[in-house]
C-alpha positions as a Markdown table, in Angstrom:
| # | Residue | x | y | z |
|---|---|---|---|---|
| 1 | Met | 0.0 | 0.0 | 0.0 |
| 2 | Thr | 1.4 | 3.4 | -1.0 |
| 3 | Thr | 0.7 | 6.4 | 1.3 |
| 4 | Arg | -0.4 | 9.4 | -0.7 |
| 5 | Thr | 0.9 | 12.8 | 0.5 |
| 6 | Arg | -1.2 | 15.9 | 0.3 |
| 7 | Phe | 1.8 | 18.3 | 0.0 |
| 8 | Thr | 5.2 | 18.3 | -1.9 |
| 9 | Val | 8.6 | 19.7 | -1.4 |
| 10 | Gly | 8.6 | 23.5 | -2.1 |
| 11 | Glu | 5.0 | 24.0 | -1.3 |
| 12 | Leu | 3.9 | 26.7 | 1.1 |
| 13 | Val | 1.8 | 25.5 | 4.1 |
| 14 | His | 0.0 | 26.9 | 7.1 |
| 15 | His | 0.0 | 25.1 | 10.5 |
| 16 | Thr | -3.6 | 25.1 | 11.7 |
| 17 | Arg | -2.9 | 24.6 | 15.4 |
| 18 | Phe | 0.0 | 26.9 | 15.9 |
| 19 | Asp | -0.8 | 29.5 | 13.1 |
| 20 | Tyr | 2.6 | 29.7 | 11.3 |
| 21 | Arg | 3.5 | 29.6 | 7.7 |
| 22 | Gly | 6.4 | 27.6 | 6.2 |
| 23 | Val | 7.8 | 25.7 | 3.3 |
| 24 | Ile | 8.1 | 21.9 | 3.0 |
| 25 | Ile | 11.7 | 20.7 | 2.6 |
| 26 | Asp | 11.1 | 17.0 | 3.0 |
| 27 | Val | 8.3 | 14.4 | 3.2 |
| 28 | Asp | 8.1 | 11.2 | 5.2 |
| 29 | Pro | 5.2 | 8.9 | 4.0 |
| 30 | Val | 4.9 | 7.8 | 7.7 |
| 31 | Tyr | 6.2 | 9.1 | 11.0 |
| 32 | Ala | 10.0 | 8.6 | 11.0 |
| 33 | Gly | 11.0 | 10.3 | 14.3 |
| 34 | Ser | 11.8 | 8.7 | 17.7 |
| 35 | Asp | 9.2 | 7.3 | 20.1 |
| 36 | Glu | 10.7 | 9.7 | 22.7 |
| 37 | Trp | 10.1 | 12.7 | 20.5 |
| 38 | Tyr | 6.6 | 11.6 | 19.7 |
| 39 | Glu | 5.7 | 11.1 | 23.4 |
| 40 | Asn | 7.2 | 14.5 | 24.5 |
| 41 | Val | 6.3 | 16.8 | 21.6 |
| 42 | Ala | 3.4 | 15.3 | 19.6 |
| 43 | Arg | 0.9 | 16.1 | 22.3 |
| 44 | Ser | -2.2 | 15.7 | 20.1 |
| 45 | Arg | -1.0 | 12.2 | 19.1 |
| 46 | Pro | -1.4 | 12.6 | 15.3 |
| 47 | Pro | -1.3 | 9.2 | 13.5 |
| 48 | Lys | 2.1 | 7.7 | 12.8 |
| 49 | Asp | 0.9 | 5.8 | 9.7 |
| 50 | Gln | 0.1 | 9.0 | 7.7 |
| 51 | Pro | 2.5 | 11.5 | 6.1 |
| 52 | Trp | 4.7 | 13.9 | 8.2 |
| 53 | Tyr | 6.6 | 16.9 | 6.8 |
| 54 | His | 9.8 | 18.8 | 7.6 |
| 55 | Val | 8.9 | 22.5 | 7.4 |
| 56 | Leu | 11.1 | 25.7 | 7.5 |
| 57 | Val | 9.2 | 28.2 | 9.7 |
| 58 | Asp | 8.6 | 31.7 | 8.3 |
| 59 | Gly | 10.4 | 34.4 | 10.2 |
| 60 | His | 12.4 | 32.0 | 12.4 |
| 61 | Thr | 15.6 | 30.0 | 12.3 |
| 62 | His | 14.3 | 26.5 | 13.0 |
| 63 | Ser | 12.4 | 23.8 | 11.2 |
| 64 | Thr | 9.5 | 21.7 | 12.5 |
| 65 | Tyr | 8.3 | 18.1 | 12.0 |
| 66 | Val | 4.5 | 18.2 | 11.4 |
| 67 | Ala | 1.8 | 15.6 | 10.9 |
| 68 | Glu | -0.2 | 16.1 | 7.7 |
| 69 | Arg | -3.4 | 16.6 | 9.6 |
| 70 | His | -2.1 | 19.9 | 11.0 |
| 71 | Leu | -1.3 | 21.5 | 7.7 |
| 72 | Glu | -3.3 | 23.3 | 5.0 |
| 73 | Pro | -2.3 | 25.1 | 1.9 |
| 74 | Asp | -1.0 | 28.6 | 2.5 |
| 75 | Ile | -3.4 | 31.0 | 0.8 |
| 76 | Arg | -1.1 | 34.1 | 1.0 |
| 77 | Gly | 1.3 | 32.7 | -1.5 |
| 78 | Glu | 4.1 | 35.0 | -0.4 |
| 79 | Gln | 7.7 | 34.1 | 0.0 |
| 80 | Ile | 8.9 | 33.2 | 3.5 |
| 81 | Glu | 11.9 | 34.4 | 5.4 |
| 82 | His | 14.3 | 31.7 | 6.7 |
| 83 | Pro | 18.1 | 31.8 | 6.8 |
| 84 | Thr | 18.6 | 28.3 | 5.4 |
| 85 | Leu | 16.1 | 28.7 | 2.5 |
| 86 | Gly | 19.0 | 28.9 | -0.1 |
| 87 | Gln | 20.3 | 25.5 | 1.0 |
| 88 | Phe | 17.1 | 23.8 | -0.3 |
| 89 | Phe | 15.8 | 26.0 | -3.1 |
| 90 | Asp | 17.1 | 28.2 | -5.9 |
| 91 | Arg | 14.0 | 30.4 | -6.5 |
| 92 | Phe | 10.4 | 31.2 | -5.9 |
| 93 | Leu | 8.3 | 30.5 | -9.0 |
| 94 | Asn | 4.5 | 30.5 | -9.4 |
| 95 | Gly | 3.8 | 30.5 | -5.6 |
| 96 | Arg | 6.3 | 27.7 | -4.7 |
| 97 | Tyr | 9.9 | 27.1 | -4.1 |
| 98 | Val | 11.9 | 25.2 | -6.7 |
| 99 | Arg | 15.4 | 23.7 | -7.2 |
| 100 | Gln | 17.4 | 24.1 | -10.3 |
| 101 | Asn | 17.1 | 20.4 | -11.1 |
| 102 | Asp | 13.4 | 20.4 | -10.6 |
| 103 | Pro | 11.6 | 19.4 | -13.9 |
| 104 | Gly | 8.9 | 22.0 | -13.2 |
| 105 | Ala | 11.3 | 24.9 | -12.7 |
| 106 | His | 11.5 | 26.0 | -16.3 |
């Protein structure tokens, strides 16, 4: 069985519980963190058998690990501010971040 992900790398998202914007830098089809982290941080106990996302947080220096159920598409469509953005993406095009080697980046 293949898990379908709602979001892809480079897509802007909004966290529905903590009201922040960000960009997805990696996708795990199922939870890939430690049991200890899940017990201490994932207080709402989101499902481990659904997608989780690594997200650079707009206006901050950290990234987060977020269950799909807490994310929605970002409707502002504006670029984010993050010091490591350039390590992951080359440019902002049509409302999403892309890498040079991305087939959709032309």
